[in-house]
N, C-alpha and C positions, 0 to 999 in steps of 0.2 A: 624753461622746461627741458630744452635740449641739453643744457649744461647739467641739470639734475640727472637726467637719464644717463649721460656719459659717466658722471660721478658714481651713480648707482651701479652701472655696469662694472666700472673698475673696482668698486668695493666688493661686489659679488665675486669677481674673478680673483681678487686677492684672498678673500675669505675661503673660496673653494680650494685654492692652491695651499692655503695654510692648514687645511684639514690633514694633509698627508704628513709623511715623515719630514722633519726638519733636520737637514744635514749641517754639521758644523764646518766653518771655514777654519783655516789655520793648519799647521803641521801636526803630525801624529803625536809628537811629544806634548804639545799644548792640549790636545784632545785627551790624552791619558791623564795629564795633570788635572784637568777639569773633572774627569770622571772620579779621580781619587778624592778630590776635594768634596764632591757631592755624594761620595760613597755609591757610585753607580758603575755598571758595566758599560764598556764601549760596544756598540753594535757597528760592525764594519761590513758594508757592501763592497766586497773585493770583486771588481769587475774588469772587463777589457772592452776597449772601445768598439771592437768588431763583433762582440758577442750578442747574438739575437735574443736569447732568453734574458740577458741583462737588460736590454732595451725594453722588452715586454714587461718586466718587473717595474721598471720606471714609469711605463705607460699605464699599466693595469692595477698594480698593487700598492706601490709606494704612495700614491696620491689619496688612497682610500681613508675616510675619517676614522673608522675603527682601528685601522693599522696605525695612523698617525697618533691617535689618542693614546694607544698603549706604548708605542716605541718612544714617543716624546716624553711621556711621564716616567718611564722606567729606565731609559738609557741615554747616553751621549752618542749620537749617531754620526757616523763618518762614512763618506763615499770616496773610495780610493781606486784609481786605475792602477792595476798591478803590473803594468808594462811601461809605466812612466814615472819619472822622479823617484821619490822615496818608496813608491809602491813596489819597485823592483826588489829592493832589499826586504821589505815587508813580506813579499811573496815567498822569498827564500826562508825567512825566519818562521813564518806560519805554515810553510809547506802548501801553498796555494798552487794547485796544478790544473784545476778545472774552473770554469766560470759559468754563472756567478757562484762564488763561495761566500757564505755568511759567517762571520766570526763574532763570537762574544768574548771580550777581553777584559780582564780586571784591571784595576788601576796600577798594578805592578807589571803589566804587559803580559800576563799569562793568558793563554787561550783556554777558556773553560768549557765552551760549547761551540758546535759548528754544524752546518749542513751545506747543501748546494742545490743549484738548479732552479727552475721556475717553480714557485710554491704558491698555491691558492691562498686567498685571504684567511680562511679559518685555520688552515695549517700553519701559516706564517705567524699568526698570533699565538697559536698553541706552542710553536717552537720557541717563541720568545718567553712565554711563561715557563717552559721547561728550562730555559737558560737562567731564569731568576730563581729556580728551585735547585739548591745544591744537590738534592738526591736524584735529580733527573738530568743533570748536566753530563756531557760526554766524559769528563774526568771520573764522575761517580759511576757511570755505566761501565767504564773500563775496570774499575775496581770490583764491581759486581761480577764481571766476567772472570776476573782472576780468582775470585772466591768460588768459581765452579758452576755458576748458573747455567742450566741446560735447557731453559725454556725456549722452544723454537721461535716464538714471536719476538722475544727479547733478543735473541741472537740474530735474527734477520734484520731487525731495526738497527742494531749496533753495526752490522756489516755494511748496511747501506749508508750509515753515517761516516764510516771510516774508509771505504773501499778506494776512494779517489785521493785521499790525502795521507793515509797510513796503511799502505797496501800489505805490509808485513803483518801488522796486527789484524787486519781484515781477513787475511789467509787463515790465521789461527781461529778466528771467530767462525768462518765458513767451514772450516774442517769439522768443528764441533757441531755446527748446524746440520750439516749433511750426515753426521752420525746419528743425530737425534730424529731426523725426519726421514722416514722410510720411502715415501713416494715423492717424486719430483713433478712440480707443475711448471708451466712456461716461465713464470717469474723466477723460479728457482734456477732454471736452466740459464736464463739471462744473467742472473747474479753469479753463478758459477763461472760462466764464460768471462765475465768482467773481472773476476778474481784471479784467473790464470793469466799469468804473464809470459811464461815460457815453459819448456818441458822440465825445468828444474824446480818449478813451483810445486809446493806440497799439494796443491789442489789439481795438478795435472793428472795424477793417478785417479782422483775422483772423477775427472772428466773422461778418462778412459774406462773406468769401471762402470760408469753409468751411461755408456754409449747407447745401449739398447733403449733406455728410457728417454734419452735426449732426442734420438732419431724418430721417436713417436711424436715429438713436439715440433721438430724441425726436419727438413728433408736431409737425407743422408749426405748429399753433396755439400750442404752447408756445414754439417759437422766436419767433413773432411777439409773444407776451406779453413775453418777455425784451427784444426789440427796442424795443417800446413803452416799457418801463421805462427802458431806456438813454436814450431820447430825452427822456423826462420828467425824468430826472436831470440831463440837460444844461439843460434850461429852468429847473429849480429852481436850479441853480448860477448861472445868469445873472440870475435874478430876485432873488436874495438877496445883500445886501451885508453881509458878516461884520464889516466895520469899524464901520459905522453901525447894524448889526442891524436894517436895514429891508428891506422887500419892495417890489418893483415889481409890484403887483397886476395892473395892466392888461396888462403884458407877459406875465405868467405865464398868465393866463386866455386871452388871445388866442392864444398859441402852443400852450397845452395843448388848446385847442378843435380843433386840427388833428388831434388823436389821440383825444380823448374828447368826450363831450357837454359843453355849458356848465355844466350842473348838476354833473357829476362833476368838472370842472375846478375849480369853486368850492369843492366839498367837499374835494377833494384839497389845495387851497391852504390851507384852514382846518386840515386835519390837519398839514400841514408847519409852519404857524405855531404850532400847539399844541406840536408836538415841540420846535421851537426855543425856545419860551417856557419849557418845562419844562427844557431844557438850560441856558438862561440864568437859571434860578431865578426867573422871573416867574410865580409860581404863580397869581396872580389872573387873569392873561391866559390861562394854560394852562387853568384851570378854565372860564372863560367860553367859550373856543373849543371845548373838548371837549364841553361840554353842548350846544353848537349842532350839532356834528357828529353826535352820537348822540341828537338829538331824536327821529329816527325810526331805530331800531336794528334793525328787523326783518330787514333784508337783510345786516346785517354777519355775518361769519364767527365761529364760536365762539372761535377763538384770538384774533381781533382784539378781541372784546368782553371777554374775560378779561384781556387786557393792559391795556385802558382801565380796567377795574374795579380791577385790582391797583394801577395808577398812582395812582388816586384814593385807595385805601386808604393808600398810602405818603405822599401829599402833601397831601391835602385834609382839612380839619377841619370844614367846614360840613356839619351833619347833613342838611340837605335835599339837598345835592349828593351826599353819601355814599348816601342812599337811592336816588338815581338810579343809582348804581354798583351797588347791590344788584340793581336791575332788570336791568342789563347782565349781571351775573354769573349771574342766573337764566336769562336767555335763552341765555347761553353754555352752561350746563349742559343746558338743554333740547335744544340743537343737538348736543351731544356731551359726555356726562358723563365727567369724568376726575378724577384726583387733583388736578391743578392748579387747575381752576375750582371744584371743591367747597371746596378750601382757601381760595381767594380769598373765596368766600361766607361761610365760617365766620369769617374775619378781619373782614370787612365788618360782619357781624351783631354781633360783639363790639365793634367800634369805635363802633357807633351805640347800644350798650347793650342789645341783645337777646340775652341770654345763653342763653335757651331754644333759639333757632334756631341760635346759634353752636355749641352743644353737638351738636345734631342733625347739622349739616353737617360739624363736625369729626370726629365718629364715622364718618360716611359717607366722608370724605376718607381717613381712616386705612385704612379697609376697601379702598378703591380702590387706595391706595398698595401695600398688600400684594399685591393682585392684579396690579398693574403692575410690581412690583419696585422701587418708588420708596422713598426715604428719607423717612419721615413724622415724623422727630424734632421738627421745629418745630411741626407740627400736634399732636403729643402733648403738647408743653409748653403749647400753647394750651388743649387739653382739660383738663389738669390745673389750670390757672388759673380755669376756669369754675366 
C-alpha cells in the first residue's frame, strides 16, 4: 500500500507539472528548425535570472492547465536567459530591453508579435491567440497605424506593446494618441512619462503643454522631478560619445550644475560612468567608480543599495570589495527589509565564505518571500548548498 501511495503521488505530481507550458531543450537554431518543420511559431520567454515578475510567471502562470494546453498545441516554446549564452545575442537581435519579454517568432526568425511584464492567465492566452491571428499581430498593427488609424483605444494598446522595445515608433504612436484624446487620466500620464526619454523627444513638448493636467493627477514636485530627469538625460546623451566610449566631464558637470549641486553632479557622473563601464564589461573601472560613489552610503535609498550590492555579487571577485557590498546590503535591509535585499545579503555572505551568516539570511529571505508571495526557489537552492 505504501508503494502504491508513493507511486500515485509521483504520478499526480508529474501529471500536474505536465499541465503547464512545456519548454524545449536545445539551442535556438534547433528550436527554429522544429517550428519551421511543424509550421508553428516559436514562443520565447525572454527572461533574466534576477527578474521578480519572471519568477512569478514561472510560479503562477506557466504551470496552469489552460495555459499549457494552448501554448503546447500552438507553439514551440523556449525559455531563454537573455543575459547568458546565446541569449545575449538574441536580446540584441530582438531588442529585448525589459523583462520578462514574450516573443513570437516565425520559422524564419522574424518576430511577429510581442509584449512584456507579468500577465494574468486570461490575458496571456488572449495574447497568444492574437499572435496566431495575422491581423492582430504587432506587425499588422504597425501597418494599421501607418495607414492612419486614429482610434484612441487602438493607439494606446499599440503604444503599450512597443514603448519598451521600439521607443521611436512608440513616440509616433503616442503623439497621435494625445492629439486624439482631449482629456488625460492617470494611465495616460504614466504612459506619456514612460514615452519621454529626454528634452529632445517629440513627446517632451506634450509633457510641457499638458503640465496643468498632469499636476492634477500627480503632485507638482513629482512633475518637476520628472522634468529634471529629462533634462539630465539630455545632458548625459550629449556628454557621452558611444563611438569612442568617452565622456566630456566638464560639459556634464557644468550643465548638470544648473539643475543640481556640484557635488551631486559629480556623483551622478560617476554613477553614469560606472553603469556604462559595467555595460561595456570594464569590470575594473566599474568596481573603482562604484566604490567611490558609495564611500558614504548613508543617504542612499534601500533599493539603490540593494541593486549596487547585487551587481557586486554578480560581477566582482575581490573579497575586500565584496565586504563593502555586504555593508551596503545591510544598510539596505536596515532601511527596508524585503525578500530581495535579504537574498542579496545571503548570497554575498556565501560568496565571501561566511556560511553561517549566509544560512541565517537565506532562512530570513525565504520567510519574507512567503509573506510577500515571492518565488524563493533560488534562495532555497542556496540554503540547501550551505
